[in-house]
C-alpha positions, 0 to 999 in steps of 0.5 A: 536938842532943839527941834530945828537941830533934830529936823536938820538931822532927820532930813540930812539922813534922808538926803534932803537939804534943809532950807535955811529960812530962819523961821520958827518951828512949831508943832503943826496941828493935826487939823489942816489949816483953812486955805488962804489966797496970799502966800509970800514964800514957796519952797520945794523939797525933794526927798531925796534930792535925786532922780529916782525909779518907782517902777520895774523899768530901768532908768529914772522916772521923776522926783518926789518931794513936798511943797511948803508955802508961808505967809508973812501975815501968819503969826510965827510964820507957820506953813499955810495951805492955799486957794490958788493954782500950784504949778510945778516946773521942770527945765532942761539943764541949770536955771538960776532963780532969776531966770525961772520967769523967762525960761520955758519949762520942758514940762509943767504939772498944774494943780488947782485948789480942788486937786491940792485938797487931795494932796495935803500932808502933815510934816515935821515943819507943817502942812503942805502938799505932796508932790510926785513929778514923773516925766513918763516916756519923755525922759530928759536928755540933758545931764541935769534938770531943774525943778521949781514951784510957781504959785499964782494967787487969784489976786497978787503977784506970782512967786517962784521957789528956789530952783532945785537941780537934779543930776540925771543918771545914765539912760537906757537904750531901748527899741521901739514900742509897738502898739495895737494902733501900729508902729510908732511914727518915724522921727521927723529928723535922724538922731545925731550920732551917738544920741540915745533913742529913749522909750519905755520897755514896759508899761504898767498894766491897767487894773481896776476892780468894781465896787457897787456903793449904792444899789438903789440911790434915791431919785431917777435920771442921775445926771451929776457926778462931782468929787470933793472933800466935803467933810475936810477929812482929806478924802475925796467924797462923791456928790450925785444929782438927778432930775427927779425925786426928793432931795435929789442932790446928795453925797456919799462919805468916803470910805463908808459911803454913808449917804447924806441928803444935801438939797432939793432942787427940781429937774437938775441938769447934767454938768455942775462944778464944785467951787467955794462961792462965799470964800469960807473954805468949804466946797459949794456946788453950782448946777442948773435946771434942765429943759423947762427950768430957768434957774441956775443955783449954788448950793452953800456947804454948811459947817456941818455938811451932813445937814441940808445945804441952803439953795441960792438962785444965781440966774432965772432968765434963761432955759436949761443949764448944761455945763458950768466952769470956773476961771478968770476969763476976763483977766481981772485976777478973780474967778468967774462962773461960766455957764451954758444955756442950751435952750436959750443959746447963751454962753455967759459968765458971772462976776461974784457979787459982793453978797453971793446970797442975793437972789438972783445975782445982779444983772450987771455981774452977768456978761454975755460971750455969745448968743444964738448957739445951737446944741452946744455942750461941753465947757472949759475955761483954760489957757488952751494956747499958752498966752497966759489968758484964760479962753473959754471952750464951749462945744466946738469953738474957742472964745478969746476976749479982745482988748476991747472986751468983745469976744471972738470965736474960733471954730476948731471942730466943725461937723462935731455936735453935743460934745464932752471936752477935755484938754491936756498936753497929750504928745509931750510938746508943752502944748495943750491938745483938745479931746472931744467925745460926741456924748449925745450921739449914736455913733459917736466919735472920740478924737483928739485935736492938735493946734494951732490948726486943730488937726483931728486925730480919730480914736473911735467912731462907733461909740453909743452916747459917750457922755463920760470923758476924763483925762488923767494919768491912770497907769502912773507913767506920767502921761495923761490918759483918756477915759471914755464911757458909753451910756446904756439908756435902755437900748444899749445892752453892752455899754463899755468903758474904755481907757486910751493909754498914752504911749507918747508922741500922740499914740494910744492904746485902747483898753476895755475896762468894763462891759455891761454897766452904763456910765454917765458923767463919770469922774476920776480922782484920787479916792484912796490917797495913794496917787491912783485916780479911781473912777466914779460913775453911774448910769443915767436911766433906766438903771439906778446905781452908783459905781466905783472902779478902784485903780489898783494899777501901779506902782505909784506913790504910797498913801499919804499918812 
């Protein structure tokens, strides 16, 4: 029996349609291939090809499947992993393939290259990405829905998968959900006769357990927290940086938490970002110096990441680099490195030079977006308004690039200062909202803002230096939740860590996760490979320790094999 026939029988038994691609099948390597930029074909396999229920509540929750990509340049047309951005799209009703580019998705799930690295799975056909696409409380009202995948490389055309049509089973009529924030808002219009009002009768309770992974980490004033698969074993590792100490940039190997020195870089400032600067498929780190320092660095991941990482200077003209981001902000199809210099009051970005090891990078690669900024903190490079262009969010301004190449600023949160930033579709309207936390304030505010007028919706106004802000689906219901944490700083005797569970329609429920442990620049990521985002953090000062809060909420997807 040939391998193709065997695969067909196995997938048919699972209820999955085998794509008739005509490609030669080979035994996939045990080691995932290095990601490439160019792909010519993308496929979405729904297994089974039906809406499924994965919680205790009645009714369907979404689909599970696998995403496969192929490059015609690859010998034998084997599957490839990619560097770009994958988007999973859901449309109401049936949408033909030629209608996908113009149809408006009801929901979009976006996975960056860093997020895709945690979703790699090895199947019978080859390496691909696991996908669990849940619609949460925004249950489709149509009799069927269409799913598709869109791949956008850093350069080259966007490609779509063939549409996968899923029939919706009968829905369940339920009553309204009450929360600690009061009853849900009244609908804007009266439902049509016979229309079901769809809500969830239950929510997964949040369940986190704390683990201390290092009681005495080296150095002092730990301010950088990053997550990346440093050793390419399919697990997210933990990267920590601090202002003081020898070899003040180091990483912990998941799951043993063995610590490895990375580099010595005096006076590292908070922020940092993981990005493959030299294109070798390994995760490099970008970070800069604090007050008094004038250097912005990138740290090169060596073939053996347990060895020391070479340090390269990007910029040395400005002072204090708090926050960096990566994105195609000038529309040339290539990623740029965006940075803030707080003392110099500069917002700027760098094109990648032909040789990124040159020190410092050529000045013609640097482009200033804004000057004269005061006390600006928080940085995002994201398409905030859905115009297919990447904007820069810095502090409380949105910067848009005009056709002339000049940048104009739109203030969106006047009166807020020294903010941490996040963005997500919080209310299910397919538009992004902005979340702010005043990370350097006591009392500090936590709010979310809805465009286009950027109306402020307060969540809390009495936080102590909430310098941790992350957005992720922490309870597995398909809706983005908000994580916020307080620092200790030797003054706050009872720092708290909160999760605001998204109840849909712009409503949130506050959940206290931890008390007594200060958090600074906490990050969330799937550390176990089971679809549950856990929390990694540490206090800034004077305490010294590295903490993980394991996410045992459920049920979510099983661990990838």
